[in-house]
Structure formats: structure tokens, C-alpha cells
C-alpha positions, -999 to +999 in steps of 0.1 A: +088+651+792+066+620+786+032+635+790+013+602+789+033+590+820+035+623+840+004+644+833-028+641+851-060+654+838-089+666+859-122+659+842-153+682+845-169+656+868-141+658+892-124+626+883-086+626+877-071+604+851-040+601+831-033+622+799-042+602+767-026+620+737-047+596+714-080+613+727-067+647+717-054+634+684-087+618+675-107+649+683-083+670+663-085+646+634-122+648+634-120+686+632-095+686+603-110+657+584-121+681+555-084+691+549-058+674+526-037+652+546-057+654+578-036+629+598-003+650+595-021+681+601-039+669+633-006+653+645+011+687+641-016+705+658-016+680+687+021+685+690+016+723+692-011+720+718+010+696+739+039+722+738+015+748+750+003+725+779+038+719+791+043+756+792+012+760+814+020+732+838+025+739+875+042+716+900+010+696+903+013+682+869-025+684+866-044+701+840-082+702+833-100+690+801-113+726+798-077+739+795-067+713+770-099+720+749-092+758+752-056+755+739-067+732+710-093+758+702-069+787+702-044+767+681-071+757+655-084+793+653-050+803+640-048+775+617-082+770+599-116+785+606-136+754+596-115+731+619-120+756+647-157+757+642-159+719+641-139+714+672-158+741+690-190+722+682-177+694+705-171+720+732-202+740+736-194+751+770-163+768+758-175+788+729-207+809+727-227+809+695-221+847+694-183+841+694-186+814+667-207+837+645-180+863+648-154+839+638-172+828+606-180+863+594 
């Protein structure tokens, strides 16, 4: 499935747009920029996130930005704590400071 052509994204403000894989990749790259070979790592994580997105799709082919960020956070949490915390800092509405503190302990 070509996600860029078929997936719609509902933004928090209620506006629907098309899925842009580059936006996800750039945000993951920023979260992984402290790692060796961040481009490849961010690309692999992006691919994993997209596979999880496809598994959650319903017939509407629309997913929310919150769902995308949540799946990215869950994936990063399994991969690298620092990347998870950096990404979470861009998503303050998804991760409480208490939850972040528990992760870094």
C-alpha cells in the first residue's frame, strides 16, 4: 500500500490532509540525531511505525496525528530511551512529565 497516496491524516485542529512520510522521518531523525548513523536508524523506525499504522487502519483510511505520534513513541521506547524522551518532548500532550521521569529512572 502506498501510504502517501491512500492515507489521510486528521490533525488536532480538525483539518484532514494526506500522509507525508517525510514529516515522520524528519521528526524521528531529530529524535535519533545523537546516535551513530541516525539517518538509517530513523528510516528503519519510520518503516516500523508505518507497518504498525497499516495494521491499525480501518476502512476510512484516516488516522490521527495523535495515533501516529503514539505509535512512534511506543516504537522509540523499545529502541532507545534518549530518542524516546527527545521525541516525547515534541509531543507534550501525549506523555506526562511523571511518565517521562519513570522512563529515565
